[in-house]
N, C-alpha and C positions, 0 to 999 in steps of 0.2 A: 504494500500500500504506500503510495506517495504521500508525503507529508511536507508541507512548507514549513520553514522555520517560523517560530512564533513572531507575529507582527508582519509577516510577508504574505503576499498573494501569489499563487502559482499561475503561470501563463496558461491561458485557455487556448485549446487547439483552434487554429485559424483566426485568432484575434488580430494578428498582423494583417492577414489577407483581407479581412473585413474592414479593418481600419483604413487601409490604403485604397480600398475600393477596387481590388484586383478584378478585372473583367471576368476572369475564369471563376473566381469565387462568387461573383454576382450571379453568373449563370448557374453555378451549383446551388446557390440559395434558392433559385427559382425552380429547381428540379427535385425537390425533396419527395414529391409524389411520383417520380419516374426513376426508380432505382437502377434500371438497366442503363439508361442514358447518363444518369449521375455518375455511375462507376466508370463509364467510358471517358467522360470528360475529366474526371478526377485523376486519370492517368497523366494528364498534362501536368498536374501538380507534382507528381512523383518523378517524372522523367524530363520535363521541359518547363520548369517553373520560370516565369518571366522576371522574377526578382532575383537578386544575388544575395549570397550570405552576408556580404558587406552591408547591403541595405537593411536586411533583417537585423543584423547585429546592432547597427546604429539606431534603428527603430526601438529596439529593446532598451538601449541606453537612454534615449530620449524619453521613454515612458517610465524610466526608473527601475527597470528590471535588472536583476543580478543573475549571473549564471553560477549556480552552485552545484558542486559535485559531492556526492556522498563519499566519505573516506573509505577507501578499499581496505578492508581488514586483512587482506592477504599481502599487502605491501610490507616491506621490511625496512 
């Protein structure tokens, strides 16, 4: 189970996409009742996203998000 540190909010899936009004995401939002078409278009997000990691990372910073990693207990 994922748990955000106290006082922090976890990023919600597709929050970035919705906030920047990604045209693919807008289409997906309108296809909730058409699962076959939704899944076909969603492949764009997985293999040909129109945004870059740099854009996403800077959006996270602008919105006050932190990237937190759970400490790996197997590390020495």
